C-alpha positions as CSV (number, residue, x, y, z in Angstrom):
1,M,171.1,17.2,182.6
2,K,172.0,17.1,179.0
3,F,168.6,18.2,177.7
4,R,167.9,21.0,180.1
5,N,167.8,23.7,177.4
6,Y,166.0,21.6,174.9
7,K,163.1,23.4,173.2
8,P,160.8,21.3,170.9
9,I,160.1,22.5,167.5
10,K,156.6,23.9,167.2
11,T,154.8,22.9,164.0
12,P,151.2,23.6,163.0
13,L,148.7,20.8,163.6
14,L,147.8,20.4,159.9
15,I,151.5,19.9,159.1
16,N,151.8,17.2,161.7
17,M,148.5,15.6,160.4
18,G,150.0,15.6,156.8
19,W,153.2,14.0,158.0
20,A,151.2,11.3,159.9
21,F,149.0,10.7,156.7
22,F,152.0,10.2,154.4
23,I,153.9,8.1,156.8
24,T,150.9,5.8,157.3
25,L,150.4,5.7,153.5
26,A,154.0,4.7,153.0
27,V,153.7,2.0,155.7
28,M,150.5,0.6,154.1
29,I,152.1,0.5,150.6
30,V,155.2,-1.3,151.9
31,I,153.1,-3.8,153.8
32,S,150.9,-4.5,150.8
33,L,153.8,-4.9,148.4
34,A,155.6,-7.2,150.9
35,G,152.7,-9.5,151.2
36,P,151.7,-12.4,149.0
37,K,150.6,-11.5,145.4
38,V,147.7,-13.9,145.5
39,N,145.7,-14.3,148.7
40,P,143.9,-17.6,148.9
41,K,141.2,-16.0,151.2
42,A,140.4,-13.3,148.6
43,F,137.0,-13.1,147.0
44,A,136.6,-14.1,143.4
45,L,134.9,-11.2,141.7
46,D,132.7,-11.4,138.6
47,K,130.2,-9.2,136.9
48,E,127.3,-11.3,138.0
49,M,127.8,-10.1,141.6
50,Y,127.1,-6.5,140.6
51,K,123.9,-7.0,138.5
52,L,120.8,-5.4,140.0
53,K,117.3,-6.6,139.7
54,P,114.8,-4.1,138.3
55,S,112.9,-4.0,141.7
56,I,116.1,-2.9,143.5
57,I,116.7,-0.2,140.9
58,A,113.1,1.0,141.4
59,M,113.6,1.2,145.2
60,I,116.8,3.2,144.7
61,V,115.1,5.6,142.4
62,A,112.1,6.0,144.8
63,T,114.4,6.6,147.7
64,V,116.3,9.3,145.8
65,L,113.1,10.9,144.7
66,I,111.8,11.0,148.3
67,L,115.0,12.5,149.6
68,A,115.0,15.1,146.8
69,A,111.3,16.0,147.6
70,L,112.2,16.4,151.3
71,Y,115.2,18.5,150.5
72,I,113.1,20.8,148.2
73,K,110.3,21.0,150.8
74,F,112.4,21.9,153.8
75,W,115.1,24.0,152.1
């Protein structure tokens, strides 16, 4: 056997996770740059899509106030 005395290099888990993250990041960048510049299936974004009605804003504020009150009460 050629690999009888082979001992794998032991590296910490977080180092391996970092390598996996950066390799995945590099693959994602290469794939996105290799693809078409304009995707015909992409959404057309405009500012009208992100405008909120006053009733929605009131519900958001009420939810945040309720969560804050619960946090203060049970802390």
